[in-house]
C-alpha angles and dihedrals in degrees: 000000000000114000127169119205122189109203119183111197115201110263127213091253093050091048090053090053091048091052090049091052090052094049095264122147134074128325092274091063094247124124116236112245115257109232108220121223114253118259118254130194091256092060092068095053118104128199137190133194121253121241094263091053094051096048115129092239142359133226126276117241112266111253112254131197110279097024112152095207138030105263092208093065095075125107109240124194128187134172146102128301114190093324099322124103116229142191125199128181127189121184120231089250106041121197092207095251127116127207118200114205123204117199126215134251110314101187130257124278098023134111118277113261135186134199139168130251122285089237091056094123092052093048093052093047091051093047101252123145116218135196133190135186130208087214118231094261139037126209116077092313105151091161090063090045093055095043096046095044090049092046091053091050090052091051097045094108095042091054097045092046091051087049092057105265120100112205136177117250111277113271090210132019119198130182132211136166148161129245108323083012087059088055089050090049093049094045095046093060095048125110087237091060090047089059103035109030117104091217108045124197125174103216121201099209142353142210113193112186126200082343133175088242094163092056108201091008086080089066091047088055091050088052092048090052090049099048092048092048090050093048095049089047091055098257103099099150101039110128108265093218088064094059091131089065094059104025095101092048093048092046094051091046094052102035135043088190115014122258103351105049117049125193120235088271090043091056088062089051092050088054090052090046092053092051094048093050100049110305131261109341141146117277094023091112092048090048090054097042104045111347093101097220097097093063086053090055091044090052092049094057121107128045134124096273095258091104091241095313100315085118132032095222140040115282098177115116127170098163093113095053125107112184124218130199103194115244092003112096094165092048091049091051092049091049094050090049096051103035121108114250117215123203125195123235109256113262093002088145101027127156110283129226094223103050139298124009113272086249103030114224130232103213101168094253099137133142102179133074113279124186110187124188130192137174117240097221095052110124098168095061097012129214087249087079087073091052092052090048094049092051093048093048091047092048089057092049094246103117090121088072098052133079120174128192129195118216124199097234125136102216146032114306094341095152123148114239088245091060091051093047091050092052092048095047091046089055093048094048089049093049093045100037104028096232113127112227125228123267144163132280102241100181110049104096097210091049094049091047095054113117092236096047112134095024096112098069101025113112115182097183109118124216137190094282098047118109102241094190092054114023094023093050094046094049090049089050093054093051110106095007097089135029109287122245117254115265111268 
């Protein structure tokens, strides 16, 4: 069922005209001028959905052994909503609850695409409806992700009614997402989004997974990795935006075989890298050697600090970083003396007058249950993102709303479906029953460094929806390379 809905939210400029028509304005009868936001490179980019995203429907999940319901009996809706493709699925017996899914970074100049959550089978079996948006823009546009996901949630009933099934308004709306979708999830539930988003949704619970929970701090960590790599390779003052010019030289200086075999100098860099990305912890070595996420980080370094035109000015700032080479005090001192220090342009990511920040912030101002999971070997969106998030939430006095779980995976988002289902169900039971589930301490260094850290919530059993070539292969690769978890 392909339905197109053209919603026209009231803009700041339109609101000013409406106020003027109704006699609004100052005492002189004039309307204060609305100051427009400056243009940025991202504003001129246009995107369209690929053929698969604009299809009138999408396939049912294939039935698997042990399924409690027939997957083909769901109602499935697909179409376009104000420039974003969407998919919605409602089981034959709906429990009245809606799960919004936010996908991760798709790339830059590529067609818009949409897909459902990895726990789709579980949601259908348990009676949940789910909905997902392609967003109207690609690049690292979290603002579009929040707005378009929220807009789809607000239009859930309109779309399903037009498609032939009249439903009551959802009794609960949850949100979950991977990677950049984790950033979207975390930003969407913040007090700042509640006050500044154009499309406002009051979510009841959230499960960010492998998420960019430190928002722009991820890019500061990328910058910290780059400037230390440059310095140890003998190029401390080379302009960071010109990383492509020196990348090969830095790589060959630090690695005999990239990324698995560092040189003697590279071993110092690996120590710094570990400390930037979360400190000593299990699975870090496997994440570096074969997890695949470190080359993604390495390839993402460089740039002018505008995050490919999402901003107009540099946001990168490494002024607060002190770098440590373990067991090498003199080397650490020399590195901190020589390394390039980057400072962000003031207000590069300020509050906007027309909605969310261009890179929405995750400030820790939450009042709903959040269960966040992260793999320990992830070096693209490192485990340190959870440490940043924990500290921000604690600083706002909201720790009672946050549970975090470490998973012994070697790469970015390589969770088993069972681990994701457990996190989601823990959040729902907490939100419905009021009993906070258990989690991991993500900030105490000795706890994180323990050889069995992450064992509690790691579930290596693979099901019909697990990617055997990715998650299965990585979990098999870890086996035998690190101390085993105690038997349950």
